[in-house]
Every structure is written in C-alpha cells, then in structure tokens.
DRENPA-3360 file (N, C-alpha, C; in nm, 2 decimals, always signed):
BEGIN
1 = MGTVRVTV = -5.74/-0.56/+5.75/-5.61/-0.60/+5.71/-5.50/-0.51/+5.77 ~ -5.39/-0.57/+5.83/-5.29/-0.49/+5.90/-5.18/-0.45/+5.81 ~ -5.08/-0.41/+5.88/-4.96/-0.36/+5.81/-4.84/-0.44/+5.85 ~ -4.73/-0.44/+5.77/-4.61/-0.51/+5.80/-4.50/-0.40/+5.79 ~ -4.40/-0.42/+5.88/-4.28/-0.33/+5.88/-4.17/-0.40/+5.81 ~ -4.11/-0.34/+5.71/-4.01/-0.40/+5.63/-3.89/-0.31/+5.62 ~ -3.77/-0.37/+5.62/-3.65/-0.29/+5.60/-3.59/-0.33/+5.46 ~ -3.55/-0.24/+5.38/-3.49/-0.26/+5.25/-3.35/-0.21/+5.26;
9 = VHAAAPRE = -3.25/-0.30/+5.22/-3.11/-0.27/+5.24/-3.04/-0.30/+5.11 ~ -2.94/-0.21/+5.07/-2.86/-0.24/+4.96/-2.72/-0.18/+4.98 ~ -2.62/-0.25/+4.96/-2.48/-0.21/+4.97/-2.42/-0.19/+4.83 ~ -2.42/-0.07/+4.78/-2.38/-0.04/+4.64/-2.23/-0.06/+4.63 ~ -2.15/-0.04/+4.74/-2.01/-0.05/+4.74/-1.97/-0.09/+4.88 ~ -1.84/-0.13/+4.90/-1.80/-0.16/+5.04/-1.82/-0.04/+5.13 ~ -1.87/-0.06/+5.25/-1.89/+0.04/+5.35/-1.99/+0.15/+5.30 ~ -2.07/+0.13/+5.21/-2.17/+0.22/+5.16/-2.30/+0.15/+5.16;
17 = VWQTELDM = -2.39/+0.18/+5.27/-2.51/+0.11/+5.28/-2.63/+0.20/+5.27 ~ -2.73/+0.16/+5.19/-2.85/+0.23/+5.16/-2.96/+0.15/+5.24 ~ -3.03/+0.21/+5.33/-3.13/+0.14/+5.41/-3.25/+0.23/+5.44 ~ -3.37/+0.17/+5.43/-3.49/+0.24/+5.46/-3.59/+0.14/+5.52 ~ -3.67/+0.20/+5.61/-3.78/+0.11/+5.67/-3.91/+0.16/+5.62 ~ -4.00/+0.07/+5.60/-4.13/+0.10/+5.54/-4.24/+0.03/+5.62 ~ -4.36/+0.09/+5.63/-4.48/+0.03/+5.68/-4.57/+0.01/+5.55 ~ -4.59/-0.12/+5.52/-4.66/-0.16/+5.40/-4.78/-0.24/+5.44;
25 = PAGTTVRE = -4.89/-0.24/+5.35/-5.00/-0.32/+5.38/-4.97/-0.47/+5.38 ~ -5.04/-0.55/+5.46/-5.01/-0.70/+5.46/-5.04/-0.75/+5.32 ~ -4.96/-0.85/+5.28/-4.97/-0.91/+5.15/-4.87/-0.84/+5.05 ~ -4.79/-0.75/+5.09/-4.70/-0.68/+5.01/-4.59/-0.78/+4.96 ~ -4.55/-0.77/+4.83/-4.45/-0.85/+4.77/-4.31/-0.78/+4.78 ~ -4.21/-0.86/+4.75/-4.07/-0.80/+4.75/-4.06/-0.69/+4.65 ~ -4.12/-0.71/+4.53/-4.11/-0.61/+4.42/-4.18/-0.48/+4.47 ~ -4.30/-0.49/+4.53/-4.37/-0.38/+4.57/-4.30/-0.30/+4.68;
33 = ALQASGLL = -4.23/-0.37/+4.77/-4.15/-0.30/+4.87/-4.03/-0.23/+4.81 ~ -3.97/-0.29/+4.71/-3.85/-0.23/+4.65/-3.90/-0.10/+4.57 ~ -4.01/-0.11/+4.51/-4.06/+0.01/+4.44/-4.10/+0.12/+4.53 ~ -4.17/+0.09/+4.64/-4.21/+0.19/+4.74/-4.09/+0.25/+4.81 ~ -3.98/+0.18/+4.82/-3.86/+0.23/+4.89/-3.79/+0.33/+4.82 ~ -3.80/+0.34/+4.68/-3.73/+0.43/+4.60/-3.59/+0.37/+4.56 ~ -3.56/+0.25/+4.60/-3.43/+0.19/+4.56/-3.41/+0.17/+4.41 ~ -3.51/+0.13/+4.34/-3.50/+0.10/+4.20/-3.48/+0.23/+4.12;
41 = EAFPSIDL = -3.53/+0.35/+4.17/-3.50/+0.48/+4.11/-3.36/+0.53/+4.14 ~ -3.32/+0.50/+4.27/-3.18/+0.54/+4.31/-3.07/+0.46/+4.24 ~ -3.10/+0.33/+4.22/-3.00/+0.25/+4.15/-3.06/+0.17/+4.04 ~ -3.08/+0.24/+3.92/-3.15/+0.18/+3.81/-3.07/+0.06/+3.75 ~ -2.95/+0.04/+3.78/-2.88/-0.08/+3.73/-2.91/-0.21/+3.79 ~ -2.99/-0.21/+3.90/-3.03/-0.33/+3.97/-3.13/-0.41/+3.88 ~ -3.09/-0.54/+3.86/-3.17/-0.63/+3.78/-3.24/-0.73/+3.87 ~ -3.37/-0.72/+3.90/-3.44/-0.81/+3.99/-3.44/-0.96/+3.93;
49 = GAGAVSVW = -3.43/-0.97/+3.80/-3.44/-1.10/+3.74/-3.31/-1.19/+3.76 ~ -3.20/-1.12/+3.80/-3.07/-1.19/+3.82/-3.06/-1.26/+3.95 ~ -3.16/-1.28/+4.03/-3.16/-1.34/+4.16/-3.08/-1.27/+4.26 ~ -3.08/-1.14/+4.25/-3.00/-1.05/+4.34/-3.08/-1.01/+4.46 ~ -3.19/-1.07/+4.49/-3.27/-1.02/+4.61/-3.29/-1.14/+4.71 ~ -3.27/-1.10/+4.83/-3.29/-1.21/+4.94/-3.37/-1.15/+5.05 ~ -3.43/-1.23/+5.13/-3.50/-1.19/+5.26/-3.43/-1.27/+5.37 ~ -3.36/-1.19/+5.45/-3.28/-1.24/+5.56/-3.18/-1.34/+5.51;
57 = GRRAQPSQ = -3.11/-1.31/+5.40/-3.00/-1.39/+5.35/-3.04/-1.51/+5.27 ~ -3.17/-1.53/+5.25/-3.22/-1.64/+5.17/-3.28/-1.59/+5.04 ~ -3.23/-1.64/+4.92/-3.28/-1.59/+4.79/-3.43/-1.59/+4.79 ~ -3.48/-1.48/+4.73/-3.62/-1.46/+4.73/-3.66/-1.42/+4.58 ~ -3.78/-1.45/+4.55/-3.84/-1.41/+4.42/-3.91/-1.28/+4.44 ~ -3.91/-1.19/+4.33/-3.98/-1.06/+4.35/-4.13/-1.08/+4.38 ~ -4.19/-1.19/+4.36/-4.33/-1.21/+4.39/-4.36/-1.27/+4.53 ~ -4.25/-1.29/+4.61/-4.26/-1.34/+4.74/-4.33/-1.24/+4.83;
65 = VLRDQDRV = -4.43/-1.29/+4.91/-4.50/-1.21/+5.00/-4.42/-1.19/+5.13 ~ -4.41/-1.07/+5.18/-4.33/-1.03/+5.30/-4.41/-1.05/+5.42 ~ -4.34/-1.07/+5.53/-4.40/-1.08/+5.67/-4.35/-0.97/+5.75 ~ -4.41/-0.94/+5.86/-4.37/-0.84/+5.95/-4.22/-0.85/+6.00 ~ -4.15/-0.75/+6.00/-4.01/-0.74/+6.04/-3.91/-0.81/+5.94 ~ -3.95/-0.83/+5.82/-3.86/-0.89/+5.71/-3.76/-0.79/+5.67 ~ -3.64/-0.84/+5.64/-3.53/-0.75/+5.59/-3.51/-0.80/+5.44 ~ -3.54/-0.71/+5.35/-3.51/-0.73/+5.21/-3.37/-0.68/+5.17;
73 = EVCRPLKV = -3.29/-0.77/+5.12/-3.15/-0.73/+5.09/-3.13/-0.74/+4.94 ~ -3.08/-0.64/+4.88/-3.05/-0.64/+4.73/-2.90/-0.66/+4.72 ~ -2.86/-0.77/+4.67/-2.71/-0.80/+4.66/-2.65/-0.76/+4.53 ~ -2.52/-0.72/+4.54/-2.45/-0.69/+4.41/-2.38/-0.81/+4.37 ~ -2.35/-0.82/+4.24/-2.28/-0.94/+4.19/-2.13/-0.94/+4.24 ~ -2.08/-1.07/+4.25/-1.94/-1.08/+4.30/-1.85/-1.05/+4.18 ~ -1.74/-0.98/+4.22/-1.64/-0.94/+4.12/-1.54/-1.06/+4.09 ~ -1.52/-1.14/+4.20/-1.42/-1.25/+4.19/-1.49/-1.38/+4.25;
81 = DPKVARRE = -1.47/-1.49/+4.19/-1.52/-1.62/+4.25/-1.44/-1.64/+4.38 ~ -1.51/-1.67/+4.49/-1.44/-1.69/+4.62/-1.34/-1.80/+4.61 ~ -1.37/-1.91/+4.54/-1.28/-2.02/+4.53/-1.15/-1.98/+4.46 ~ -1.16/-1.91/+4.36/-1.04/-1.86/+4.28/-0.96/-1.77/+4.37 ~ -1.03/-1.68/+4.44/-0.95/-1.58/+4.53/-0.88/-1.66/+4.64 ~ -0.94/-1.76/+4.69/-0.87/-1.84/+4.80/-0.75/-1.91/+4.74 ~ -0.76/-1.97/+4.62/-0.65/-2.04/+4.56/-0.54/-1.94/+4.54 ~ -0.57/-1.82/+4.49/-0.46/-1.72/+4.46/-0.39/-1.68/+4.59;
89 = RFRAQGAR = -0.47/-1.66/+4.70/-0.41/-1.62/+4.82/-0.31/-1.73/+4.87 ~ -0.36/-1.85/+4.86/-0.28/-1.97/+4.91/-0.15/-1.98/+4.83 ~ -0.16/-1.96/+4.69/-0.05/-1.97/+4.61/+0.05/-1.86/+4.64 ~ +0.00/-1.74/+4.67/+0.09/-1.62/+4.70/+0.16/-1.64/+4.83 ~ +0.10/-1.70/+4.93/+0.16/-1.72/+5.06/+0.26/-1.84/+5.06 ~ +0.25/-1.93/+4.97/+0.33/-2.04/+4.96/+0.27/-2.16/+5.03 ~ +0.28/-2.28/+4.98/+0.21/-2.40/+5.03/+0.25/-2.44/+5.17 ~ +0.38/-2.41/+5.20/+0.43/-2.46/+5.34/+0.41/-2.35/+5.44;
97 = TAGLFARP = +0.37/-2.24/+5.41/+0.36/-2.13/+5.51/+0.22/-2.09/+5.54 ~ +0.12/-2.17/+5.50/-0.02/-2.13/+5.52/-0.10/-2.25/+5.56 ~ -0.21/-2.22/+5.62/-0.31/-2.32/+5.65/-0.26/-2.44/+5.74 ~ -0.29/-2.56/+5.70/-0.25/-2.68/+5.78/-0.10/-2.70/+5.78 ~ -0.03/-2.65/+5.68/+0.11/-2.67/+5.68/+0.19/-2.56/+5.74 ~ +0.13/-2.48/+5.82/+0.20/-2.36/+5.88/+0.30/-2.41/+5.98 ~ +0.27/-2.51/+6.06/+0.37/-2.56/+6.16/+0.35/-2.71/+6.17 ~ +0.46/-2.78/+6.20/+0.45/-2.93/+6.20/+0.37/-2.97/+6.32;
105 = AAGRRTS = +0.31/-3.09/+6.31/+0.23/-3.15/+6.42/+0.32/-3.18/+6.54 ~ +0.27/-3.17/+6.66/+0.34/-3.20/+6.78/+0.40/-3.34/+6.77 ~ +0.53/-3.36/+6.80/+0.59/-3.49/+6.81/+0.64/-3.54/+6.68 ~ +0.62/-3.46/+6.57/+0.67/-3.50/+6.44/+0.80/-3.44/+6.41 ~ +0.89/-3.51/+6.35/+1.02/-3.46/+6.31/+1.00/-3.40/+6.16 ~ +1.07/-3.29/+6.14/+1.08/-3.24/+6.01/+1.22/-3.25/+5.95 ~ +1.23/-3.28/+5.83/+1.36/-3.30/+5.77/+1.41/-3.18/+5.69;
% end
C-alpha cells in the first residue's frame, strides 16, 4: 500500500493562511488528515459537521477518502450573505451610477 501527499489549508482570517503538507497512507479520510495535521487542535472552534470542509473547492464529507495531491480546505462561515452585500453596494452607489445604467447605450438619447 502506498502513500498520498495531501495539503491541508485554513484561512482563519483575511490574509492569514494556515497550511501544511502531509504524507499519509493510501485510504486516508478527510477527518484523519485534519487530525494528523494538528489543525483541529490549533483551531478548536472548527465544526466538521457544519459542511465547512472541501477538497479542491468542492464540499467534502469527513469520511471521504483522499487521493494523491488533494488539497483539503477548511472554510470559515460567511459573515454577510453575498446577495445582501451586493444589494447594499448597489443601493449606496445609486441606481443610475452603477452597473448597466452607468452610461447610456450608443445612439440613445437621454432626457
């Protein structure tokens, strides 16, 4: 039985990245890689049951078996819903000064 090389990454805050590379036995799960990396001890507030783990950006279960060169990412929860934030930015900029309404279409008269 061989080994797999796995990278475990977590961004606890903006521009603050925790990363480690591991050589694990083949058949290692996401949960086993997280435990071996020391991430769960360094950040005890991480809840694996909340769907906060992904492999290469795709949601993963803690029981998922890893392959060679997989990147396990532990995500933090969003503070603001992206749709709400976009609406607030649009409202703050004004409806006629942002997005599609920023300038009139060529050949159209504005009143």
